[in-house]
C-alpha positions as CSV (number, residue, x, y, z in Angstrom):
1,X,-20.2,-1.9,1.5
2,X,-19.6,-4.4,-1.3
3,X,-19.0,-3.0,-4.8
4,X,-19.2,-5.3,-7.8
5,X,-17.4,-3.1,-10.3
6,X,-14.6,-3.2,-12.9
7,X,-11.7,-1.2,-11.7
8,X,-9.0,-0.3,-14.2
9,X,-5.3,-0.3,-13.3
10,X,-5.0,1.2,-9.9
11,X,-2.0,2.0,-7.8
12,X,-2.7,2.5,-4.1
13,X,0.2,4.7,-3.3
14,X,0.2,4.4,0.5
15,X,3.6,5.9,1.0
16,X,5.0,9.0,2.7
17,X,3.2,12.2,3.3
18,X,4.8,13.6,0.1
19,X,3.1,11.1,-2.2
20,X,-0.4,10.5,-3.7
21,X,-2.8,8.6,-1.6
22,X,-4.3,6.9,-4.6
23,X,-5.1,7.1,-8.3
24,X,-8.8,7.6,-8.8
25,X,-10.5,4.7,-10.5
26,X,-12.9,4.4,-13.4
27,X,-16.1,2.4,-12.5
28,X,-18.6,0.8,-14.9
29,X,-21.8,2.4,-13.7
30,X,-24.8,4.3,-15.0
31,X,-23.7,7.5,-13.3
32,X,-20.5,8.9,-11.8
33,X,-19.6,7.9,-8.2
34,X,-17.6,9.7,-5.6
35,X,-14.3,8.0,-4.6
36,X,-12.6,8.6,-1.3
37,X,-9.3,7.0,-0.4
38,X,-7.1,8.0,2.5
39,X,-5.6,7.1,5.9
40,X,-4.3,8.4,9.2
41,X,-0.7,7.4,10.0
42,X,1.1,7.4,13.3
43,X,4.8,7.9,12.9
44,X,7.0,8.3,16.0
45,X,5.2,10.9,18.2
46,X,3.1,12.5,15.6
47,X,0.4,11.7,13.0
48,X,-0.7,12.9,9.6
49,X,-3.8,12.5,7.5
50,X,-4.0,12.2,3.7
51,X,-7.3,11.9,1.8
52,X,-8.0,12.1,-1.9
53,X,-11.6,12.8,-3.1
54,X,-12.5,12.4,-6.8
55,X,-15.5,11.7,-9.1
56,X,-15.3,8.7,-11.4
57,X,-15.9,8.7,-15.2
58,X,-18.3,6.4,-17.0
59,X,-16.6,4.1,-19.5
60,X,-18.2,6.0,-22.4
61,X,-16.5,9.2,-21.3
62,X,-13.0,10.2,-22.0
63,X,-10.5,12.0,-19.7
64,X,-9.1,11.5,-16.3
65,X,-11.3,11.2,-13.2
66,X,-12.2,14.6,-11.7
67,X,-10.6,15.7,-8.4
68,X,-13.1,17.3,-6.1
69,X,-11.3,20.3,-4.4
70,X,-12.1,22.7,-1.7
71,X,-14.6,20.6,0.3
72,X,-14.9,20.4,4.0
73,X,-13.3,17.1,4.9
74,X,-12.8,16.3,8.5
75,X,-10.9,13.7,10.5
76,X,-12.7,13.7,13.9
77,X,-13.2,17.4,14.6
78,X,-10.2,18.7,12.6
79,X,-10.8,20.0,9.1
80,X,-8.2,18.9,6.5
81,X,-6.6,21.5,4.2
82,X,-6.7,20.9,0.4
83,X,-3.2,21.1,-1.2
84,X,-3.7,22.1,-4.8
85,X,-0.2,20.9,-5.9
86,X,-0.8,17.3,-4.8
87,X,-4.6,17.5,-5.0
88,X,-4.8,15.9,-1.6
89,X,-6.5,16.9,1.6
90,X,-4.0,16.7,4.4
91,X,-3.2,17.6,8.0
92,X,-0.2,17.1,10.3
93,X,-1.0,16.9,14.0
94,X,-0.4,15.0,17.2
95,X,-3.1,12.7,18.6
96,X,-3.6,10.2,21.3
97,X,-7.0,9.0,19.9
98,X,-7.2,5.3,19.0
99,X,-10.1,5.6,16.6
100,X,-10.5,8.1,13.8
101,X,-13.7,9.2,12.0
102,X,-13.6,10.6,8.4
103,X,-16.6,12.6,7.4
104,X,-17.6,15.1,4.6
105,X,-20.7,16.2,2.7
106,X,-20.4,16.3,-1.1
107,X,-23.4,17.2,-3.3
108,X,-25.6,16.9,-0.3
109,X,-24.4,13.3,0.4
110,X,-23.1,12.5,3.8
111,X,-19.9,10.4,3.4
112,X,-18.1,8.8,6.4
113,X,-15.9,6.0,7.5
114,X,-14.2,4.9,10.7
115,X,-11.1,2.9,11.6
116,X,-8.8,2.4,14.6
117,X,-5.0,2.1,15.0
118,X,-3.4,-1.3,15.3
119,X,-0.7,-1.7,17.9
120,X,2.7,-0.3,16.9
121,X,5.3,-2.8,15.5
122,X,8.9,-1.7,15.1
123,X,11.8,-2.9,13.1
124,X,14.3,-5.0,15.1
125,X,17.1,-4.8,12.6
126,X,18.1,-3.9,9.1
127,X,21.3,-5.4,7.5
128,X,23.0,-5.0,4.2
129,X,24.3,-8.4,3.1
130,X,26.2,-7.3,0.0
131,X,25.4,-7.4,-3.7
132,X,23.8,-10.5,-5.3
133,X,23.2,-11.7,-8.8
134,X,19.9,-13.5,-9.2
135,X,19.9,-15.7,-12.2
136,X,16.3,-17.1,-12.2
137,X,13.5,-14.8,-11.4
138,X,9.8,-15.6,-12.3
139,X,10.8,-18.3,-14.8
140,X,13.3,-16.5,-17.0
141,X,17.0,-15.9,-16.8
142,X,18.3,-12.6,-15.4
143,X,21.7,-11.5,-14.2
144,X,20.7,-8.1,-12.7
145,X,22.7,-7.1,-9.6
146,X,20.7,-6.4,-6.5
147,X,21.5,-5.2,-3.0
148,X,20.5,-7.9,-0.6
149,X,18.8,-6.5,2.5
150,X,17.6,-8.4,5.5
151,X,14.8,-6.8,7.7
152,X,13.4,-8.2,10.9
153,X,10.5,-7.4,13.3
154,X,8.6,-9.1,16.1
155,X,5.1,-10.1,15.3
156,X,2.6,-9.7,18.2
157,X,1.4,-12.9,19.9
158,X,-2.2,-14.2,19.6
159,X,-3.5,-11.6,17.2
160,X,-3.9,-11.6,13.4
161,X,-1.7,-8.9,12.0
162,X,-1.3,-7.3,8.6
163,X,1.7,-5.4,7.1
164,X,2.9,-3.4,4.2
165,X,6.6,-2.7,3.6
166,X,7.7,0.2,1.4
167,X,11.2,0.7,0.0
168,X,12.5,4.2,-0.8
169,X,15.7,5.4,-2.4
170,X,15.9,8.4,-0.1
171,X,13.8,9.7,2.8
172,X,11.3,11.0,0.3
173,X,12.0,9.3,-3.1
174,X,9.9,6.2,-3.9
175,X,10.5,3.7,-6.7
176,X,9.0,4.3,-10.1
177,X,5.5,2.9,-10.9
178,X,6.9,-0.2,-12.7
179,X,9.6,-1.0,-10.2
180,X,9.3,-4.6,-8.8
181,X,11.4,-6.4,-6.2
182,X,12.3,-10.1,-6.5
183,X,11.7,-12.3,-3.5
184,X,11.5,-16.1,-2.9
185,X,9.9,-15.7,0.5
186,X,6.4,-17.1,-0.1
187,X,5.1,-15.9,3.3
188,X,5.0,-12.4,1.7
189,X,3.9,-13.6,-1.8
190,X,0.5,-15.1,-0.7
191,X,-1.2,-14.9,-4.1
192,X,1.5,-16.9,-5.8
193,X,1.6,-20.7,-5.9
194,X,4.9,-21.8,-4.4
195,X,7.3,-23.0,-7.1
196,X,10.7,-24.7,-6.9
197,X,13.5,-25.3,-9.4
198,X,15.2,-28.6,-10.2
199,X,17.3,-28.3,-7.0
200,X,14.3,-27.6,-4.7
201,X,15.0,-23.9,-4.3
202,X,12.1,-21.5,-4.3
203,X,11.8,-19.6,-7.6
204,X,12.0,-15.8,-7.2
205,X,8.9,-13.8,-8.0
206,X,8.5,-10.1,-8.7
207,X,6.6,-8.0,-6.1
208,X,5.3,-4.6,-7.3
209,X,7.0,-1.9,-5.1
210,X,3.7,-0.7,-3.6
211,X,2.3,-4.2,-3.0
212,X,4.5,-5.8,-0.5
213,X,1.4,-6.5,1.6
214,X,1.1,-9.6,3.7
215,X,-0.3,-11.2,6.9
216,X,1.3,-13.1,9.7
217,X,-0.3,-16.4,8.9
218,X,3.0,-18.2,8.5
219,X,4.9,-16.5,11.5
220,X,2.2,-15.5,14.0
221,X,3.8,-14.4,17.3
222,X,7.4,-15.0,16.0
223,X,10.3,-12.9,14.9
224,X,10.0,-12.4,11.2
225,X,13.0,-11.9,8.9
226,X,12.5,-10.8,5.3
227,X,15.1,-10.6,2.6
228,X,14.6,-8.1,-0.1
229,X,16.6,-7.6,-3.3
230,X,16.7,-3.9,-4.4
231,X,17.9,-2.8,-7.8
232,X,19.4,0.5,-9.0
233,X,21.6,0.6,-5.9
234,X,24.5,2.2,-7.9
235,X,22.5,5.4,-7.9
236,X,21.8,5.6,-4.1
237,X,24.0,5.2,-1.1
238,X,21.2,4.8,1.4
239,X,18.0,2.7,1.3
240,X,15.0,3.6,3.4
241,X,12.3,1.2,4.6
242,X,8.9,1.7,6.2
243,X,7.0,-1.0,8.1
244,X,3.2,-0.3,8.0
245,X,1.1,-2.1,10.5
246,X,-2.4,-2.0,8.9
247,X,-5.9,-3.4,9.6
248,X,-7.4,-6.6,8.2
249,X,-9.9,-4.5,6.2
250,X,-7.1,-2.5,4.6
251,X,-5.3,-5.7,3.8
252,X,-8.3,-7.3,2.1
253,X,-9.2,-4.1,0.2
254,X,-5.7,-3.6,-1.3
255,X,-5.2,-7.3,-2.1
256,X,-8.6,-7.4,-3.9
257,X,-7.8,-4.2,-5.8
258,X,-4.6,-5.7,-7.0
259,X,-6.3,-9.0,-7.9
260,X,-8.9,-7.1,-9.9
261,X,-6.2,-5.2,-11.8
262,X,-4.3,-8.4,-12.6
263,X,-7.5,-10.1,-13.9
264,X,-8.9,-7.2,-15.9
265,X,-7.8,-8.5,-19.3
266,X,-8.8,-12.1,-18.6
267,X,-12.3,-12.7,-19.9
268,X,-12.4,-16.1,-18.1
269,X,-11.5,-14.7,-14.6
270,X,-14.1,-14.6,-11.9
271,X,-15.3,-11.1,-10.9
272,X,-13.4,-9.7,-7.9
273,X,-15.5,-8.2,-5.1
274,X,-13.7,-5.1,-3.8
275,X,-15.0,-4.3,-0.4
276,X,-14.5,-0.7,0.9
277,X,-15.6,0.9,4.1
278,X,-16.7,4.3,2.9
279,X,-20.4,4.9,3.5
280,X,-22.2,6.4,0.4
281,X,-19.0,6.4,-1.7
282,X,-16.3,4.1,-3.1
283,X,-12.9,3.6,-1.5
284,X,-11.2,2.9,1.7
285,X,-10.1,4.9,4.8
286,X,-7.8,3.3,7.5
287,X,-5.4,3.9,10.3
288,X,-1.8,2.6,10.4
289,X,1.3,2.7,12.4
290,X,4.6,3.4,10.5
291,X,8.1,2.6,11.6
292,X,11.2,3.6,9.6
293,X,14.7,2.4,9.2
294,X,17.5,2.8,6.7
295,X,20.8,1.1,5.7
296,X,23.9,2.4,4.0
297,X,24.9,0.6,0.7
298,X,28.7,0.9,0.1
299,X,29.5,2.1,-3.5
């Protein structure tokens, strides 16, 4: 389903089972629409489901989008439980199913979506390379100190694969909304035009903490090494990393949501088509494999 809409700042918080699935969006439309965002994640030998259901507000109305609680929301044949504290429908279970079917009925409207798990991909290594001072980031001078971390994984051969990497300061604490990580690896900064300094070195760009999302176009079937620079390391002795192997549809959806958010204040930008997979609603439902690792940062 293709939706030509204006979506205001949206953070797709696809993180651990303790975090929000998404922030409901506001859509320019004559009437309110139902928004469904969620996923099923396989981690080690178990899986969990997170789904948020909300109703959008028209631009002429004030206030936050309305969460829709206490509905019968199913993944396959299992009914999810609504958690009032997080305002998320959730379930923790074990499953061997490759495909998952989300379905619910709200206001007499049948809403559903389906996705399948990609193959599991695991970290090969994580290495702390010491502290580093980056002087040129995104075109201005900076002398912030970062922990330099190198991650690696093996990309599957002869398939198109899509990934998200999440950084956490503990096994449950994620970075703040405005946190951004500098990188000069343009294979994971696909929306940026590659830039170099006077010495031919790639200029560092900031990546929002929840948008380290990329494809394997530049390293298909090869071992991929990624160097990340993480700030605020003086407060934490361990850094945790998640490697999410996601579907192509999920990759396109989240990249387009980000692009639309970046262009929302530009009157000359072309409209961005955000393509979801929820039938009779707005949003996205997907399956993903998650691998975890951590590294100690000496103080």
